N, C-alpha and C positions, 0 to 999 in steps of 0.2 A: 395472752396478757396474763400478768401474775394475778394471784388473789388479793394481793395488797393494793394493785392498780386498780382492779375492779371495785374494791371498798372504798378507795379514794374517789372514784368518780361517783359512787353513790352517795358519798359524803357531799361532794360538791353540789350535785342535784338537792339534796336536802338543805344545804345552806342556802342555796339561791331560792329555794321555795320560801324558806324562812323569813328571808328579808326582801321578798317581792313587792312590798307594799310601796305604793299603791297599785292594785291590779287594774284599774280603769284605763281603758284604751282612751286616748285623747286626740289622735289625729285621723282624719278622713283622707283617703288617697285623693290626689289630683290627677285628673286625666290629661295624659299627654297628647301632642298632635297626632300620634300614631293610634290613638282611640284606647290604649292600654294605660292602666294606672302607673303614675310615674313613681319614681322611688323618692322616699323623703330624704334620704343621704345616700350618696355614692362615695364610697372611700376609694381612693386610688393608692393601692399600696396595701399589702396584706402581710407585711413584716410585723415586728413587735408593735410599733404604733398604731399600724391600723387595726392589729387584734385588739388592742387596748381601747381604742377610740369605738369600734363595734360593738365591745363589751360594754363599754359605759353608756352607749346609746340603748342598747337593749335593756339595761338595768333601768332606764329612763322611759320605758315603754315606747320606744321608737325602734319598731322591728322591721319596718318596711326599707330595709338598707340591703346593700351589696358591697362586697369588697372585690377589687380587681388587683390582680398582679401581672406583670408581664411575664414573670418566672414561671417555671412549672412547680408544682406542688413539692413542697420542703425545700425548695432552693430560694425562697423569698429572703430578702435582705443579703448581708455580706457573709453569713456565717459559713457557707459551704462553696463561697466563691472567693471572693478577694480578700477576706479576713485571714491572715496568714499569722495569726498568733494561737499558740496553743490553748490559751483560756482566754476568758472574758477579764478585763483589767479591773471591773468593778468587784467590791468585795462581795462574797457570797450570799450575805443576809440582806443586800439591798433588794427591796421589793419593788416591783414595776407594773407588769401587764396583768397581774392578779387583781389589781385595784384595791388592794387591802382585804382581800378575801382569803384568809388563812389556808383553806384547803386547796386553792389555786396557786399557791406560792411555788417557786421551783423547790424550796425546800420540801414541801409535802410531796412533790412529783418525785423527787431524788429520793427521799426515804422509802417510798412505795416501789420505786424502781430497782434501787441497790440496797437498801437497808438502812437503818439509822446509824449504824457505825460508820458506814461509808461517808455518810454526811458529816459525823463528827471528826473524821479524818480528812476530809476535803479541804483544801487549800483556796483555789479558785475554780469556777466552773469551766469545764471543757467546753469549747464552742460548739461542737458536735453535739453535745448532751442539750445545749441553750436551743439549739436548732430544733431538736426532736421534741423538747419540752414545749415551745411555741406551737408546733404542729399539733401536739397533744391538747393544748388548752384550746386551740381554735375548734379542733373536733368536738372537744368536752362540752364547750358553751354554744356549741351549735351555730358559729357564724356562717352566713352564706358567702363562699368565696367561689370566684372564677379565675382559674390559672391561665397563664398563656395569653392574656388580655392586654394589649397595649393601648394607651389613651393617645389620641391622634389631635384632638383637637376639643376644645371647649367654645361653645356659642350661645347666645340667648336664644330662647324659644318662646312661645306664645304663652300667655297667661303666668308670666314671672317665673317660668321653669328655664332650666340650663339644658342644653343639650350636648352630650359626651359623644363624640365619635371615636369609637373603639375598633381596632383591629384584632381580630382572633382567628389564627391559621390565616387562610387566603380570604376570608370574609370581611366586610366592614358593616358594623351596625351602630344604630344611634340609641343610646340610652338618655331618658329623659329623667331629671332630678330637680327637686327643689333646692337641694344644697350639694355641693361638691367639696370634699376634703381631700386635698393632695398631701398625703401621707408618704412622702416619697423620698425620706430619709436623707441621704448626703448630697444627691444630685439634682433635687427637685427644681432649683432655679437656675442652673448652670452647669459646669463641667469641671471636670479635673484640669488643675493648670499644668501646662509645661511651660517652664520659664522662657522669655522670649529669645534668648541665644540659641535655644534647642529647638525651635519651631520649625526650622528649615531642614533638619535633619529627616532621613525616612524612617518610616515606622519599624523597620526591621532592626533599628538601631536605639529607638528611644520608647518607652512606654511611661504609663502612669502606675501608681500602686494599685487602682482598680482595674487595670486591664488584665486579661487572660494571658499570663506569662507562662510560658514553657520552661520553668526552671531547669529541668533538666538537660536543655540544650545549652545552659550556661555552665555547664561542668567543664572545667579547664579554662574557662574565659576570665577576662578581667571585667567586673563589673564597678559602676560607678552609681551611688544613690544620691539623689540632690533632696536634702531636707534632714532635719534631725528630730521630727517628732516620732511617735510611737509607731505608725505605719511605716515610716521610713526605716526605722531599726527593724520592725518585722520582716519586711523585704530583704534587707541586708542578711538578716539572719537565715531566712529561706534560701538565699542565693550560697551563702556559705555551707549550709547543710546539704545543699545540692552538689557541691564539689567545685564551687568556683574557684579558680586559681587565686583570685586577690579581690577583696571589696573594698572599695573606697566610699566613706560616707562623708559629704560635704555639708558641712554646717555654716551658714551665712554669719551667725552670731560668733562673736569673739570667744564665747563659752556655750556649751549645751545647756539647754533649758533642763534642769531637774526638779523644778517646783512644779506640782500639780495643782493649778488654781481650782480645778473641779473638786478637788477633796474639800478646799476651803468653803466652796458655796453651797455645799450639800447639807442646808438646814432649812427648815420650813420657811423661816421668814422670808429667806432670799428667793427660794424656788417659788414660793407661792405670791410674793408680793413684790419682785423687781418690776414686773409689769405695771404696777400701780404708781410707780414713781414718774415724776416728770421726766421730759426728754432729755435734759441736762444729766439727771443722775443715771438714768438707764444708759446713756452714750458713755459716762465716765467709768461706770461698773464694766460695761461689757467691752469697751475699748481696751482697757487694762488686762481684762481675761483673754482677750482674743490677741491681743499682740503679746503676751506672754506665751500663748499657743499652748496646747494640751501637753503636759509632760509625759515621761514614760516611766514604768515601775522598774525595780532593780532587776528583776529576771529578764526583761525585755532588754536591757543592757548588757547583762550577763551572757545572754544567748549569743551576742555577738563577740563580747570581748574575750570569751573562751578561745577563739580561733586566732592564731597567730597571724593569719593572712588578712586580718580585718584592720582597716587604717582609718583613724578618725580625724578629719581636717577640719579645724575651727577656724573661724574667721576666713571662710573660703566660699564666698559667694561666685556663682558662675559668671565672668564677665563676658565671655566668648566662647563658642564652640564651633569645630569645623571637623568634617569627616576628611581623613587621610587614608593612605594605604595601609597604615598601622593601626587604623581604629578611629575612634572619637578622641580628638583633644579638647579638654575642657580647661580654660585658662582662668585662673583664679589669683587674687591678690597674693596667695602663698605658693604660687608656682602653677606648672601644668600638670594635670591628671590626664592620663591615656586609658580608655577603656573600649572594650568590644561591644558593651551594651551599658545603656543609661536608664536608670529607673527615677521617675520624679514622684518625690513624696512632699509636694509642695501645697497640697490644699486643693480647695475648690473655690472659684471665682463665681460671683454673681454675673450670670450673663443671660437675661431673660430671652434674648433674641435667639440663643441656641437651643431653646425648648420649643418645639413644634406646636405643643398644645396650648401654649400661651398666645400663639400668632394673632389672635382676634382682639386682644387687649394688651400686647406686650408694651406698646408706645405709652400706655396711661397708667401703668404701676408706678404708684407713688414709691420712691425711695428714701431712705434716711437724709440723704444729701438735699431732697426736696423739702423736707419737712423741718430739718434742724442744721444750724450752723454752729459748730462747736467753736469755743476759743482756738486760736491759732496753734497754742501748744497742744491742742488736743485733736487735730485734724487727722483724717486717716481716709484716704480716697477709697481704699479697698471696702471698708466698712459703710461708707456712704452709699455703696451700690447696693446694699441689703434692702430687700422690702419692708416699707414701714407699715405695719400691720394694724388693724382696729383691736379693740379689746377683747373681740371673740376669734381673733386668728385670722380675720378675713382681709383680703387685698383692699387697698384704698385707692382712690382714683388721683392722679396726678392733676388733672383738670376735671373738675367736679361737673358732673352732668353728662360726659361723653360716654362712659361705660358704666352706668349705675349698677348693672346687673352682676358685676364682679364682688359686689359686697356679699353675694351668696357663695364666694368661692374661699375657702379657708385652708391656709397653708401651716402644715404641721411637719417641720422638716428642719434640717440644719439652717436653711435659710431664715427660720423664726427667731434665730437666736438674738439678734441686735433688739428686736422687741420684746421677747419673753425670756432670755435667759436660755440655758440648754434645755428646752423642752421638747424639741421634736427630734433630738438625735442623740438622747441619752437615757439609760435606765435609771439613773439616780432621781431624775426629775419627772417621771412618769406618774407618780400617784399624786401629784398636785397639778402637773400640766394638763393631763387628760380630762380630769373633772372640770377644769377651767373651759377647756374646748368645749366639751360636751354641754355645759352650761350655757355656753354662747350660740351652740347650735339650736338648743330646745329654746332658747329666749327667742331666737329669730322666727323659729317655726310657730311658737305661741302668738308673737305679735302679728305675724301676717295672716293669723287666723282669728285676730281678736273679735272681729264682727261677727263670725260663725258662733264662737264662745259666748259672745253678749246674747245673741238670738236664742241659743240652747238654754243659756240661765233663765232668760225672760221667758220661755217656755216650760220651763221645769215645773212639773205639777206632781211629782210622784210622792204619795204620802209615806211617812216613815212609821205611822202608828195607826191603828184603828180605834176611833174613840166611840163607845157605846155609852147611851145615855139611858140610865133606869128610868121606868115609867114613875110617875109622881104618886105618891101615897099620902095618906091622911095625916102623917107626921112631918110633912114639909112644911118649912117655913113659908108664910105668905110675903 
């Protein structure tokens, strides 16, 4: 480790010690059915969101926590797996999981790692460096993380606890917690979509942008990419750079989307207070933003356009697809495209039933369609399938009283978007969204213990000062 990085870590410890007020512990462990102390909060997901949530809880003196991630250490999130862009798309000066601690920002780490001049010359952050930074951050603040752990099921347990059944290697264990946070990023409440016309094709011919694609095997092949968002362009570029013979990108819109609404919404008022609006306003804002879809930056487009064998087809949704002896034929209003392999960049759909960990309450998760009926000109069935969350990111019941325990399960993922804006899936919202979630978690923990706190106050008799009374003398007043 460099001297600069060693000094930075010392600065971090000094900064955190300086702002540690209040020091008082305020939680007492609850004993689970196994006779051991239950966790106060179990965080599922140790990517950038899970790290920030854990850090926020530790700063609030909630230290009896654990983070789980099904990936091996260093492979959390998309950065070293299916993220196929060279750099992050966010500007380099956007802060996030540091939670506004200067010594914990990416800039501080980058300057310690590579020097101040490197930071000044940096355009956008390399995704590999972001992954390295997140791992450094997690280790530096001392978060407890278990990798290689997959959440299988959540169920209610005795004394108001939750039971999380977890698979680690070949063993199954049950962890008990007062609260569970699903910081599960893109896939937390559903799965990556394959358009209906393509669903009958064998997996050897079609994949999603999140799949483990062997791009080297696409050398000399014809590739079709469905969708025109940033991830679709990233996959098209990766295929081109791997030597694909031709790459067709099929956009259903008449013109590709070049406006990035996420740049518009990056201001404190929206990020912090969208969730405070009534349902009509929240729906109106998020329907407009999500129907626009997330745009792509100029370098993403240029990465494809520089190749003569890249073909963009606008106004070309896939109406039908079939496997032939010559590959896959994709029928569109603009004609037929033939490919040897198809990559779907069409986003994620809400499909609670596809998530085994939700099986005990999947039928009672309230959605936006359950809670709000927009005007006819604002309807969108896909957005209506998003979960309707409480003000602390907790699930709400579709039928009250059937599964009341789900109010202690909190969702911080892309599926939180309709209720809170881009809170659980983007760096730019993290410094406002994570404190809101942490506030909700600590509020729930405090309220659940209010009788104990009242008893503690009632019995509190620690004097702050010792008063000595001098003996009387002749000069005293009578």
